[in-house]
ZAMARGU-4260 file (C-alpha; in steps of 0.2 Angstrom, whole numbers, plus 5000, padded with zeros to 4 digits):
<rodrens>
0) 5156/4925/5266 | 5166/4911/5274 | 5168/4901/5257 | 5172/4917/5249 | 5186/4922/5261
5) 5192/4905/5261 | 5194/4906/5241 | 5202/4922/5243 | 5215/4915/5257 | 5217/4901/5245
10) 5222/4911/5230 | 5236/4919/5240 | 5245/4904/5242 | 5245/4901/5222 | 5259/4906/5211
15) 5255/4922/5201 | 5252/4913/5185 | 5241/4901/5192 | 5230/4915/5200 | 5230/4924/5183
20) 5223/4907/5175 | 5210/4905/5188 | 5203/4922/5186 | 5203/4921/5166 | 5193/4905/5169
25) 5181/4914/5181 | 5179/4928/5168 | 5175/4915/5153 | 5162/4907/5164 | 5153/4923/5168
30) 5155/4929/5150 | 5148/4913/5144 | 5134/4913/5156 | 5129/4931/5149 | 5130/4926/5132
35) 5119/4911/5135 | 5106/4922/5143 | 5106/4935/5129 | 5103/4920/5117 | 5088/4914/5127
40) 5081/4931/5128 | 5082/4933/5110 | 5074/4916/5106 | 5059/4921/5117 | 5057/4937/5108
45) 5058/4929/5091 | 5046/4915/5097 | 5033/4927/5103 | 5034/4938/5087 | 5031/4922/5077
50) 5016/4917/5086 | 5008/4934/5085 | 5012/4934/5066 | 5004/4918/5064 | 4987/4926/5071
55) 4988/4942/5062 | 5000/4949/5049 | 5002/4965/5058 | 5006/4964/5076 | 4998/4978/5087
60) 5009/4986/5099 | 5008/4996/5114 | 5021/5006/5123 | 5028/4992/5133 | 5029/4979/5118
65) 5037/4992/5108 | 5051/4995/5120 | 5053/4977/5123 | 5051/4970/5105 | 5057/4985/5094
70) 5069/4995/5105 | 5078/4984/5117 | 5091/4972/5112 | 5095/4958/5108 | 5087/4958/5091
75) 5092/4949/5074 | 5076/4955/5065 | 5070/4969/5056 | 5054/4978/5061 | 5043/4989/5051
80) 5032/5000/5062 | 5017/5010/5056 | 5013/5024/5067 | 4994/5029/5065 | 4978/5035/5072
85) 4964/5024/5067 | 4951/5029/5080 | 4935/5037/5072 | 4937/5053/5083 | 4954/5056/5075
90) 4945/5058/5058 | 4961/5053/5049 | 4955/5047/5033 | 4973/5045/5026 | 4977/5034/5040
95) 4964/5021/5035 | 4968/5022/5017 | 4987/5019/5022 | 4982/5005/5033 | 4974/4995/5019
100) 4989/4996/5009 | 5000/4990/5024 | 4988/4976/5027 | 4990/4971/5009 | 5009/4971/5011
105) 5009/4963/5026 | 4998/4948/5021 | 5010/4947/5005 | 5024/4944/5015 | 5015/4933/5028
110) 5009/4921/5015 | 5023/4921/5003 | 5035/4905/5002 | 5049/4918/5007 | 5042/4922/5024
115) 5054/4921/5038 | 5058/4928/5056 | 5069/4941/5049 | 5056/4954/5046 | 5040/4958/5056
120) 5026/4970/5052 | 5019/4980/5067 | 5007/4995/5071 | 5006/5008/5085 | 4991/5017/5087
125) 4992/5034/5095 | 4977/5030/5106 | 4986/5014/5112 | 5004/5020/5113 | 5005/5039/5115
130) 5020/5038/5125 | 5029/5030/5109 | 5024/5045/5099 | 5031/5057/5113 | 5048/5046/5115
135) 5050/5049/5096 | 5046/5066/5096 | 5032/5061/5082 | 5018/5073/5078 | 5010/5066/5063
140) 5002/5051/5056 | 5003/5040/5047 | 5022/5037/5047 | 5033/5023/5042 | 5048/5018/5050
145) 5061/5003/5049 | 5070/4998/5065 | 5086/4988/5059 | 5093/4972/5069 | 5107/4983/5076
150) 5110/5002/5079 | 5098/5016/5079 | 5086/5020/5063 | 5094/5032/5050 | 5086/5045/5041
155) 5082/5034/5026 | 5073/5022/5039 | 5059/5033/5038 | 5047/5032/5023 | 5044/5048/5013
160) 5026/5045/5012 | 5023/5064/5005 | 5034/5062/4990 | 5032/5043/4986 | 5014/5039/4993
165) 5009/5025/5003 | 5005/5012/4990 | 5010/4993/4995 | 5021/4992/4980 | 5030/5008/4985
170) 5032/5002/5003 | 5040/4985/4996 | 5052/4994/4986 | 5057/5004/5002 | 5058/4989/5012
175) 5069/4980/4999 | 5081/4995/5000 | 5082/4994/5019 | 5082/4976/5023 | 5086/4966/5006
180) 5069/4957/5008 | 5060/4957/4993 | 5041/4956/4994 | 5030/4952/4979 | 5014/4961/4983
185) 4998/4951/4980 | 4981/4960/4979 | 4964/4952/4983 | 4954/4951/4965 | 4941/4966/4963
190) 4926/4957/4954 | 4915/4973/4955 | 4918/4977/4936 | 4914/4960/4932 | 4898/4959/4942
195) 4892/4976/4935 | 4894/4970/4918 | 4887/4953/4921 | 4871/4962/4928 | 4870/4973/4913
200) 4871/4960/4901 | 4858/4950/4912 | 4847/4965/4912 | 4847/4967/4893 | 4845/4949/4890
205) 4831/4948/4902 | 4822/4962/4892 | 4824/4954/4876 | 4819/4937/4883 | 4802/4945/4889
210) 4800/4954/4871 | 4805/4939/4861 | 4788/4939/4852 | 4789/4957/4848 | 4807/4962/4842
215) 4802/4972/4827 | 4808/4988/4835 | 4826/4981/4832 | 4823/4982/4813 | 4814/4998/4814
220) 4823/5009/4801 | 4813/5024/4806 | 4818/5023/4824 | 4836/5021/4820 | 4835/5036/4808
225) 4828/5047/4821 | 4841/5041/4834 | 4855/5045/4821 | 4847/5063/4816 | 4863/5074/4813
230) 4863/5090/4822 | 4879/5095/4814 | 4881/5107/4799 | 4890/5100/4785 | 4899/5115/4780
235) 4913/5125/4790 | 4905/5141/4785 | 4890/5138/4797 | 4885/5129/4813 | 4869/5125/4822
240) 4865/5130/4839 | 4863/5113/4845 | 4880/5111/4837 | 4888/5122/4849 | 4881/5113/4863
245) 4887/5096/4857 | 4905/5103/4855 | 4904/5111/4872 | 4899/5094/4880 | 4913/5085/4870
250) 4927/5097/4877 | 4919/5095/4893 | 4921/5076/4893 | 4939/5077/4886 | 4943/5089/4901
255) 4935/5077/4914 | 4946/5063/4907 | 4961/5074/4909 | 4956/5078/4926 | 4954/5059/4930
260) 4971/5055/4924 | 4979/5069/4934 | 4969/5064/4949 | 4975/5044/4946 | 4993/5050/4944
265) 4994/5062/4959 | 4983/5055/4973 | 4989/5043/4986 | 4974/5032/4989 | 4971/5012/4985
270) 4980/5008/4969 | 4965/4997/4961 | 4954/5013/4963 | 4968/5024/4956 | 4969/5011/4941
275) 4951/5012/4937 | 4951/5031/4937 | 4965/5031/4925 | 4956/5019/4913 | 4940/5029/4914
280) 4949/5045/4911 | 4959/5037/4897 | 4943/5031/4889 | 4934/5047/4890 | 4949/5056/4882
285) 4951/5044/4867 | 4933/5042/4864 | 4927/5059/4865 | 4943/5067/4857 | 4940/5054/4842
290) 4921/5060/4841 | 4927/5079/4841 | 4940/5075/4827 | 4928/5066/4816 | 4916/5081/4817
295) 4930/5092/4813 | 4934/5081/4798 | 4915/5081/4792 | 4915/5099/4792 | 4932/5103/4784
300) 4931/5091/4768 | 4948/5084/4764 | 4956/5084/4781 | 4966/5069/4781 | 4967/5064/4800
305) 4955/5053/4809 | 4956/5042/4825 | 4945/5027/4830 | 4930/5037/4823 | 4928/5041/4805
</rodrens>
């Protein structure tokens, strides 16, 4: 107090211009100290986020971490937050599927050559951050939001999951629009189809090897003739009873293929599973439609069109 009083009395004896200069110097020192403090705080936050990212591609956050690292300034980085409910008692199957896609996207960013401290992926589970859901007036999950480095999130910073779906590729496009950060999605290889084919080939090869001394059945013309016995009447004026059932089964297979194609196009599950469903549906439609067309061609002689099967 005595020092402050002496400084005040000392200023009284200075000319007006000198007093103004001293006050400006004091103000600059104070502002410089505040700016330095902000820079140190920002450096600490970025360092902490980078350390968490080195352990896990997606950083789990509770209410305190969310308010400190996502909401509170200063920030010079973007944060993608997935609000979800993954606990078994919540029975949110969509949340688990969306989380798988989110993990694929975050891993693609974490292990890419373009990885930097300008973008972080985080997750807030309802059971770990219910106060965050209340703060944002959020009553549904999963939800993806982008929190920009400056300012508040806009409407476009909330991902339109209902319209677009939650595939990692779609999330990457949305992030590129909001942050100018382009992420190339890398999915782990799925060897289930290759393994199944290898097992089938091994099984057939094993059976042939066990019967290597008795392979006459392969050259048995009578057996192949029985297998190829025709149940289709050769004229368009008549039809066998069995033929009606065959046509019914062929149409059912084509319908099943169309249903699978529609499911692959409209579902919001894993992209790999949707791709497999699409290929199976397309195979059913192409093969059985070709078979149906060949039957029609055999009954209506002179019909010029065919596809795959003549």
